[in-house]
C-alpha positions in Angstrom: 47.2 92.2 96.1 47.0 95.1 94.1 49.5 95.2 91.0 51.1 98.7 91.8 52.3 97.2 95.5 53.1 93.2 93.8 55.6 96.0 91.2 57.0 97.6 94.6 57.7 94.8 96.3 59.2 92.4 93.7 61.3 95.5 93.4 62.5 95.7 96.7 63.7 92.4 96.8 65.6 92.1 93.7 67.5 95.1 94.1 68.1 93.2 98.4 69.8 90.2 96.4 71.8 92.3 94.1 70.0 90.8 91.0 69.1 94.1 89.0 71.8 96.4 87.9 71.6 99.9 89.9 72.0 102.6 88.8 73.0 104.6 91.8 75.3 103.5 95.1 74.0 100.6 97.4 73.3 101.7 101.1 77.1 99.0 101.1 78.7 101.7 99.0 79.9 103.4 102.6 81.9 100.5 103.4 85.2 100.6 101.1 87.3 97.1 101.4 90.9 97.2 101.0 94.4 95.3 101.1 97.0 96.0 102.9 100.2 94.3 104.1 100.0 91.6 106.9 102.4 91.6 110.3 103.5 88.5 108.6 104.6 89.6 104.9 105.9 92.8 107.0 108.1 90.4 108.8 109.1 88.7 105.8 109.8 91.9 103.2 111.8 93.2 106.0 114.3 90.0 107.0 114.6 89.9 103.5 115.6 93.4 103.1 118.4 93.3 105.9 119.4 90.0 103.6 120.0 91.7 100.9 122.6 94.0 102.6 124.3 92.5 104.0 125.1 90.3 101.3 127.1 93.7 100.2 128.1 93.8 103.6 126.2 96.3 105.0 123.9 97.0 107.2 120.6 98.8 107.2 117.1 100.2 109.3 114.2 98.9 107.6 110.5 100.1 108.6 107.8 98.8 106.2 104.3 100.7 106.6 101.0 99.6 105.4 98.7 101.8 102.8 97.5 104.1 106.0 101.2 105.4 106.7 101.0 102.8 109.9 104.6 101.3 110.8 104.0 97.5 110.9 107.7 96.9 111.3 110.7 97.9 111.6 113.9 96.1 111.8 117.6 97.5 112.9 120.9 95.9 112.3 123.6 96.5 114.3 125.1 99.5 115.4 123.4 100.9 112.4 122.5 105.2 113.7 120.2 105.9 115.2 118.9 108.7 112.2 118.5 105.8 109.9 115.6 104.9 111.8 113.2 107.8 111.4 114.4 107.6 107.7 113.4 104.6 107.0 110.0 105.7 108.1 110.0 108.8 105.9 111.8 106.5 103.2 108.1 104.7 103.4 106.0 107.7 103.8 107.0 108.9 100.8 107.0 105.8 98.6 103.4 104.7 100.1 101.6 108.5 99.4 103.6 109.3 95.9 102.8 105.5 94.9 107.1 105.7 94.0 110.4 104.5 94.1 111.8 107.5 95.8 114.8 107.6 94.0 112.5 108.2 90.6 110.9 111.0 92.8 114.6 112.7 94.1 115.1 112.5 90.0 112.0 114.1 89.1 112.1 116.8 91.4 115.8 117.6 90.4 115.0 117.8 86.6 111.4 118.7 86.3 110.8 122.5 86.7 106.5 121.8 88.2 108.1 119.3 90.3 111.1 121.1 92.2 109.0 122.3 94.7 108.8 118.8 96.1 111.8 118.7 98.3 109.6 122.1 100.5 106.8 119.5 101.8 108.4 118.6 105.6 106.6 114.8 105.1 108.0 113.6 102.0 112.4 112.0 102.5 113.5 112.2 98.8 116.6 110.1 99.0 116.3 106.5 97.5 115.0 103.7 99.6 111.4 104.1 99.6 109.4 101.4 97.3 105.6 100.8 97.3 105.1 97.5 98.0 102.1 96.4 95.1 100.1 93.1 94.7 98.2 93.0 92.1 97.9 96.5 91.0 97.4 97.9 94.5 99.4 99.5 96.4 99.3 97.7 99.9 102.2 99.7 102.1 105.4 100.7 101.3 109.5 99.7 103.1 112.4 101.3 103.6 115.1 101.2 104.1 118.3 103.5 104.9 121.8 103.1 106.1 123.2 101.2 103.8 125.7 103.0 102.4 124.1 105.4 100.3 121.0 105.2 99.0 121.3 103.2 95.7 122.3 100.8 98.4 118.9 101.5 100.1 116.9 100.7 97.2 118.8 97.9 96.1 118.1 96.5 99.2 114.4 97.6 99.6 113.8 96.4 96.0 115.1 93.0 96.4 113.2 92.3 99.8 110.1 93.5 97.8 111.1 91.1 94.9 111.5 87.9 97.7 108.8 88.3 100.5 106.1 89.1 96.9 107.1 85.6 95.1 104.3 83.4 94.3 101.9 85.8 95.9 100.5 86.9 92.0 101.1 89.8 89.7 103.3 92.5 91.3 
């Protein structure tokens, strides 16, 4: 076999096994692998958030969405107003989309002139109660709580639910 063909064959074999450093993207670079929240973790988190609300004498709606913004779990306390279901979903979406706690975003929109137009983005709901779900530094979803007697209660229930559900899963 001529040396020219041998070099090409060795280079192709090394590239296909990944043993040669590559400066150019490989064929597999078109596939993105990402973590997202599971149904089991979503249900656990929603229950933990409702328990946190119950501990302060409140009922609420809890919505959990995955990293793509899809609703994974929704739990509604007895006799909670129906508008809270949509509010919880929108709070979760806002937290996911902005990767921030919605109460912090609300404060920023109120006090930072460069951020004041956030309230004109119809998809965002600038009320406390939305919290991103972060595992190993990666946002894997978000939780929204509504109807627990105000934004501060909503946020507290959401944060407690996240903390309880993620205990033992690694860094947050």
